Each structure stands twice: as C-alpha cells, then as structure tokens.
C-alpha angles and dihedrals in degrees: 000000000000094000133020102221099179094107122071093222093052093048091052095049092047089050090052090051094050092050092051091051093046092054092049098049111350134202103048092295113191089246088080089063091249108144094341095075094197127134101038119281099349132234096282088066093056094089109113110254092211099073119138124240099237123050091201090065092066094064090074091049091051090054090047094053095038086058091049092046091051092048094047110018092177094058107117090193095053093052092045093052092044091053091048093050091048092051090052093048091049087070092069125112091244090066105037125035126226088264092053099256117145111237127223087257088048092054089053091052091043088052093049089048092053091050092051091049093048090050089048092054092044088066089062101233108207089234115016115220107270097203091049089051091052093049093047091051097043099042118009097041098032123110092260090050123044092324094226106151096174090058089044088055090055092050094046092049087061089050096049091046089059095036104032095160097057106102091189093068093044089054091051090048088055093052092049091047095051090048089051088050092244096137094169093058090039092055094045091049091047092052090050093047094050092047091054105044124082118272091242093063098036099092094052095045091047089054093051092048092047088053091050089052095047095046109020093167093043128269115279117227130186133196147145129255124178090349094306127110120231137182126208134173123232113209124210089261091061096250121130132225126190143068118299113190115243116253091209114113109239119243113246115248113251 
C-alpha cells in the first residue's frame, strides 16, 4: 500500500497533502506522478513514512522540543525536531476539518510551524531536512494552508537541490514562483521541468505552466445566472472558486 491510513494523525496529514496538490494542479494531473510515472517516485510518495498513529501524542513532543529550543535557541536539532512534531500534530482533527479546511486553531499551529521552520533554516543546517521541506511546501505553505508561495519556493528549492531529476517538483516550484511573482525562478523551473518529463506529457505540462505564469492568482471570470451576476476564479489547474448563484427557484414563504 502507498499509505497506511489506520492512524487518525496519518489520515489527516495525507488529506492535507492531497488538498495542497489538488489546488496546485488539480484533477490527478500527470505532474503528480499518477499514471505518468516520471520524475522518480512522484509527489504523492513524499509523505513521511515515520508518522505516528495518534496526533494527540505529538503535543507532548512539541512541549519537549519547545523547552529544548528555548533552552538552546541555536540548536539545529531542537528546532528540526520541533518543526517535525508540529507538522505531525497539524494532521489532527482539531486543525483540519473533514472537508479539508484548516480551522482557526489550525492556522495558529501552521503559523507556529512556519516560524519554527524559518528559525531552523536561519541556523544554516549543513543539509536541511528533505522530508520537512516537502511537507512545508505541500501543506503549510500551500494555498489551503498559509498560502505563502515565496516560502514555498524556498522550501522547494531545497527539494530540487536534493532531487534534481524529479520533474514534478520542478513544476511545482514553477507554479509557486509565478504566484510569488518571481518570474525568473518560475521560468528556470519551467525549463527544468519540461526537460525532465517524457515527451508525451510535455505539451500538457507546458500548457499548465504557461497558464500559471499568465494568471498566477487564477483567472477571474464573470457571468450571469438566473438574473444574478457572479464572479469566480479559475486556477491554473482548471478548478474554480467563488460563489455561483443557485438556479433553483426559491420556494415562496407561507
């Protein structure tokens, strides 16, 4: 099996990762490594296989490493372990709803995790933790998380440095970079992605990345339904967000 979903914490973290991926590209696009098989193991395999089975158990670890980090703020290990524990805890039901929405409490934890990660990187670890970088990019900094594309770019640059032949991550880096208005990095990542993926998939991926560059925040569309105007946004993946008026005729009040 790709994932062991018996634990609540693991189910939740996997759900967060899938949501982040869906927002970036949507619809099982070949960039995820689903069906296409290019770029190594694919993004869906980036979830850490060492997750615990109970999200509640990570709260004690968070307290432990928070204490260690306060005692020794220059300890790379303490901040690395704190970030890891917070990422595991972020998979709990108190932080993400059944529909995948991050709760107010979840936003707080996501923010704390981002700060821990930033402090960890500020200590210049000789080799930043690859799995943490993947998790930060795919969940914490994703649109459904904190929506911080510039921070996502930083995390994904760590990933592609370690896995330079994975076209999937280069493509994700391009999308984040365009959203962060860093066209130079976006173009470089796009070129890398297109050079690495199979020729059969290149045209489709190129179209997706061109759309991300053209409308990094999503294309705004307007229309009229049942006499009412509405506005929705089309993401580079082709998905839509926004309120569309119901076409159902309301039942008169008695």
